[in-house]
N, C-alpha and C positions, 0 to 999 in steps of 0.2 A: 516595963513603961507603960503608964496607962494615958489614953490620950489627953487627958487633962492637964497632964504637965507640960505636953507641947515641945516640939523639937523642929529644927531645920534640916531637911535631909539633904545632905551633900553628895551629889554623883559624881565619880570620878573615873577615868578608866586604868588609873594606877595605885597600887596601894600605897605607895609613897606620897602621893597628891592626898589620898585619902588620910594618910597621919598628919599631914600638915593641916587639913580642914578640921579635923576632931578638936572638941573643946565644949565647953558649957553652951548648951542649948543646941548641939549640934548631932547628930548621928550621919554615918557616913556608909554608902554604899558604892563599891569599885568593881571593876572587872569589864568585861564586855558580853557580847551576845546573849543567848537566853539566861545566863547566869544573872547576869546584871539585869534583866527585866525583872526576875523573880525577886532580887533583892528589893529592888523599888517598889514593887508591888507589895512586897512585905512590909515593907517600912510604911507607907502611905496607910495601908491596913491597920496599922500601931499607931496611928495618931499623927503622923508628920501635918505639920501646920503650913509647910512652903517648900519647894523643890527647889535646891540651887545646883547649875552645874558648874565644877571648881577644877581647875587644873591647867596644865600646859596644853599648848595649843601650835599649829603650824601656820606662819606668819603668808598671807595672800598678799598685802600689801607691800610693794617693795620699799616703801619708807620705815617698815617698822623692821626694829632690829629685837636679838632676842633682850627679854624682860619687860617690853611693852606691855601694860595692863589693860586689857579692855572690859569694860561693862557692856553686856548684851542689849541694844536696842529690841531686838528680835533674832530670832533663829531661823535660818532657811534651809530647808533639804529638798531638793528637786522644787517640785510646785508647791510645797507645803510651806505656810510660815506660823510661826508662833512669836507672838508679844511677850516681851517682860513686864513685870510688874511696874509700873513707871514711880509709884512711889516707895516700894522698896529700893528701886535703882537709883532714886534721888536722896536717899538713906546713904547707901553703901558710896555714891559718888562724893557725898559730902565728908566720908572718911578715905576717901582714895581721890584727890582730886587731881591728880596726874593720870589718872584712867582714863580712856577714850572709850567714848559710849557710840557704840558702832552695832551693825550686824555681824553674827557669827555666822558660818556656815556647818553645816552640819553630813556626815559620810559615813558608809558604811565600812569602806575599807581607807586604809592610810593612802594620801595623796604625797607622793615622794618626789617627783621632779618639778623643777621650776617650770617648765610649759604646763604640766596641767595644775600647777599653782595659779598661774596667769590666766588660765583659761576660765578656772572655778572663780575667781576674783572678778572677772569680766562678765560672768553668768550673774552673780548674786550681787556684787557690791561688797560682801563681806570682808571684813580685815582679818580673818584668822578661820581657822578651820579643825574640828576635832569630831571624835567619833561617838560622845554621849550627850552633848548639848539637845540634839535633835530628839534623842529617847527620853532623856528628863522633860523637855519640855512638851513631849508628845503625850505622857503619862501626868503629868502635872494639870494640862488641860483636860485630859478623860476625868479627872477628879474633881475640877474646880478647884485647884489649887495654885496660890502664887508661885510663880517662876522668877529666877533670876540667874544670871550666869556672870564668873569671875573666871576669865582665863588671860593667860601669861604667854606670849610670844615664846616657842624655843627656836625652831628651826625658822630662819628668814625666807622670804619668798626664793629669792635668787639661790638659796642654797637646797641641793639634792639630798634628799635621806636614803642613805644605803638600805637597801634592801635587808640587810642583815638585821638591822634593827627590829625591822616590823616583826622579823621571824621570833625575835624574842619575847613577843607580846603575849603571854597567857590571859584566858578568860578569866580567871581568877583575880587579875590586876598585878600579879608579880609578873619577874621576868626569866625567862627562860635562858640561862646562861648557856648551856649545852647547845641549844638551836642557833644561838648566835654564833657560837664558835664553830658550830660544822658549817654554816653558811659563808662564813669568814674562810673556812678552809677550801671550799668550794670555789671562794673567788677573793682572793688574798687582797686585790686592788681595793676593795670596799674599806681597807684599813686606814688610810686617812681621812674619808668620810666619818666614819665612825670615830674618831677621835675629834674631829670638828664638833660632831653632833654632841661629844660628851662635854666638852668646853661650854655650846651655845646651853646644855641642858645644865649645868652648873649656874649658869649667870639666870637662866631661867625659873628654876627652884629658888633661887636666892630672893629673886624679886616676888616669888610667890608667896614665900614665908613673911616677907616684909607685907604683902596686900593682908595675908590673913591675918597679921596682928594688929593692921590698922582697922581691918574691917569689925572688930570685937567679938564680943560672946554674941552667939546666935547669929552672926553676920547682919548684924543690925537689924534684925526682923524680930520686932518688939513682943510677937506670942512666944518665941521661942524659950524655953524655961526647964528643959529637960537635960538630963546627962548626957556625956560624949560615949557613945557607944557605937558600935558597927554592924551591919545586918549581915547575917551569915545567911548561906545557902541552907 
């Protein structure tokens, strides 16, 4: 793909999120750790016009339930803050009138307990948290590219995320079912929480799909004209 074609790079933690994001004018990069950094840098080098963080997130504001959509005003991680592109966010907001415009928090490790969610909400004022938005925002800023984020709440602020769920996250964006099962065997009491999380995720992914459809080709970014591919290591 040449730079002249133009595309939005959608950055996600999960392969399932990336598959929802894909479409005309969009390329995707999913996963975590060094692999995700490599995939984002590779896509930018291939001519990305803009960077979007896309997927589900953990709720921090207790008023938000699963399925609540958020368009980032900015992303906060520690003492750093990256503002989203206002014009792009406005175009997305026109297509997603129910989405809340607010800050997101970026973290390096999953936020699993209601107490930790409450503390992060108090420290940042963010409505939701994920592990990719700050990475995407930082690299977009470093390369002078517009940045936006569209995230949908999965687990609400008052709900704990079982550690077994986090154990199943793979760096390539897939899920390690064996790791989840082993964690569950070590601590069977996590099963009710996992079932509740599965229901929350079902609601969140349905809302994510609706939001993606409403956002339209290229996530409403006018320069995106390329095809839909993903970035492999």
